[in-house]
C-alpha positions, 0 to 999 in steps of 0.5 A: 499500499502506498504511503499518503500525507495526512493533508492528501487525504482529503479529510480535513483532519484538525489538530487540537491544541493539545496535540500541538503542545505534545508535538512541541514537547515530544517531537520537536526535540527529536528533530534537527536544531535548524528545523527547531530554530525555523519551525517555532509556531503552531502554525509551523507545527501543523504544517510539519505534523501534515507531512507524517506518512502512513499506510492503511494497515497501520490503523487500529481502532482503540474504541468506537470512535477513536483510531490510532494510526501509526505514521512516520514523520518525514521532514528534510534534513531529519530522520524519520520519526515514528509516531502514533496519532490518536484521532477521533474519526467522528470529529476528524480531529487528532486528540493526542500524538506519541512516538510509537512504541517498540523504536529506540532512539539513538543519538550519535555524532551523525545525528538522530536515528531509530531502530526497532527493538521489539 
């Protein structure tokens, strides 16, 4: 199945302030310094989040109206970041996000890389 960016789905998914705060707290520190310095506003965070790519097979139902979608955030100059989005399907709203479990982060002189360890 082909990966699609979130914005290309035509779903009009909305981001809560909570999601943008979690992105700043959990994901921004994992990005390179240049990206952190040039993307500081919530508007910038929305653009970055919208570049996440996911596959239809990566969707899990959490409860009746909530799904969890595993995705890779791909931003130029950064390694892909494995993220899980929690989305309320009825309102088409991302409720929260976090780095996917099962991945281990490695920081070296070359930068950040991810390794699957499950």
